[in-house]
N, C-alpha and C positions, 0 to 999 in steps of 0.2 A: 789488296787492296782486288776490286776484281776487275778494275777500267784501268787501262792509263795513259785514254783519249778523250776531254772533256769537252761540252761543248755548250759555253755557256751565256745564256740573258748579261743583257748589262744592268738597264734599271729597275728595279725592287729584288737584285739575285744577285748581284758584285755592289750597284751603288745605292743608299737610300735617297735615289731619287722619285719617289715618285708622287711624294703630296707637291715637287714642280710640276712634274708632269702636268698629274691632276688640276690644277690650278692656275694650269695656262691654257691648256686646254675648257674649261669648262670658264676662263674670261672672257675668251675668243667670244664663244656659242652665248654665253649672258651679253656681251657688249653690241651683240649684235641681234640681243631679244630672240634667238633662238631655239623652241624650246627643244626639250632631248628625253630619253630615256633614262630608268633610275638606272640602271647598268650598262652604261656611255666606254666607262672605263674599261670593264670586260670587252667589250666590240674590240674598241680603236688601238690599246695596249699593240696587239700583233702587227699593228695596219703600219707602222713607221708615219711621219710626217706625210708625208704623198700620198698612201691611202686613207691618211683618217685628213688633210682635204677635201680628198676625194667626196671619202665620206659625212664633209663638215659641207660642201656643198648639196648631197641629196637632202640633207636635212632642212635644206631651208637657205643658206646660206649665197649670198651673190658674190661675193670674190672670186676671185681666179684663184685657179689652185697654186702658181708659183707665189703671189699676192700673200696663202694662206701661211703658207711656207715658210716663205720670210717673214711673218710676222708672230708664229710659232719662233720659232727661229729668235730673230731676236728677244722679245720674251722670257724664254729660260736661257741662253748663251748663257749669261752673266754667274746665274746659279751651280754651272754646270763648270767655268772655273774661274770661280773663289770658294764654293762654300759647301758642295756636294759630298759628302763622307762615303766609305765603305762598311758595308755593313758591318757587323759584328764578328770578328774572328774570319773577314774573307782574305783579306792582304796574309793574316798568316798561311793561314791554311791552302795557301797559292805558294806560298812559298814551299811550302812542306810539299805541295805534291810536284814539281818541278825540280824539286830536287831528290825525287824520288823517277824523273827520270818522265813522269804525268809531258805527255803531249794538250798543254792548253790553248783554244783557243773560242775566242767572243762570236756569234753573232745578234744583234740587236737592232727592233726597228729605229734607234737614233740614229742619227746624221756623222759625220764624220765629225759633222764640226761642234756639239758637243763629245762625242764620247772618246776621239783622240786625247784631245784638252784633259780631260776628266784624269784620264787613265794615266795620262803621262805627270800631272798633278799627282795622285796618288803616287807615285811611284811602281805602278806595276803593270806599265804597259808592254817591257821588251820582256814579259813573264809567258806571252803568248804571243803563237805561232804565227798567225793570222788572228788580223779587229777586222771582222768585217761588219758595216751596214747592210740594211738593208736592200739599199741601193745599189752595193754592187750586182746587185743580182735581179736587179729590177722588177723584184716583187714584195711577197711582204710574207711574215711569216703564218699566214692564214692560207696559204700555201702550202699545199702538202713536199709541192714538189726542191722546196729551197732546202730543206731539211737532204734530202740527196744529191743534192748539187753539192753543198755545205761537206757533206762525205768524202766526196770523189772530187774535192779540191783534196781534202783533206791527204787522203790516199790512204783509206783503211775499210773493210767492209758495214755498212751503218751499222747492225746488230752491235759491233765492239766498238760505241761511242755513247759515251754518259750524255746524254739534254736537258740541262740545266732552267728551268723556270716558271717562276712567281705567278704566271700567266694563265688560267684555262683552258681558254681558247689557244693559244700557243702549245703547251702542254699536249691540246689531243691532237691537233695536229698532225707536229713531227711524234703522236705515236705512230699515227695513220701513217709513217713514212717509212718504220720499222725502226727508227732509234726507240734505243735507248729514252727512258725519259722519269728523269728524279723529278719535285716541284720542289717545287722552296716559301717556303715562309715570307708574306711580304705582308703588315700591318692592311696594307688596300686592300689585298685579295681577299680576305681574312676567311671572308663570308662564302669564299669558294672552295675553302680551304679541302671540306668533305668527299666536295664533285670532281677535284687531282686528285685525292691519294684514293680514290676508285680505277680513272685510270690508272696513273702514273707508277711507274716500277717501285721507282724511290719515293719517302716524300721527308728532307728534311725544315728543322728550326732554325737550328744556329748550321753553320757553313763545316766547324771543326766533324761535324754526323758526316761528315765525305771521306774523309780518312780513316774508318772504319767500315766502310760499306762493302 
């Protein structure tokens, strides 16, 4: 393996949660009769709940940002606590990487209220050295500095770390930071697969492909 340090996205990369994420976000817009562009999911996925709440207000939603975040959490929490599962071969591959001595870390737009409870239920929380929400950095994955700050906290040169994400905008921004990027196939981002391949260093369809990079 070329890498011994990994930084993983969570939604759509480690867990099959994008259908839940999409349904929650669109439900809020539709309940409030807010029009949105067809690429709305591509835009908001790297932003996290707080960033998405801010963006929704820019679209014309009149609720306060804190109220919006609370609503997102309420709609989604039950799914993360009880139902959302790991993607194919994720658990097995993470365990093999850990056994080989790899340093595993998570950086996600999701809040800890969703993130931690889901990883613990799946039995993989303790495989990670660091489990970060964008909230821990007070910024979003649309900010190139979040990848630089993550590398500093990990304590490795940024170019020695492999970042994995299914979202085009996150992969593009991460690439600009100097980190190595591996795009991850997810049905929710299938339309942007070719775009991701153009800017990423690697692209995988199944998690066990990581073991042969």
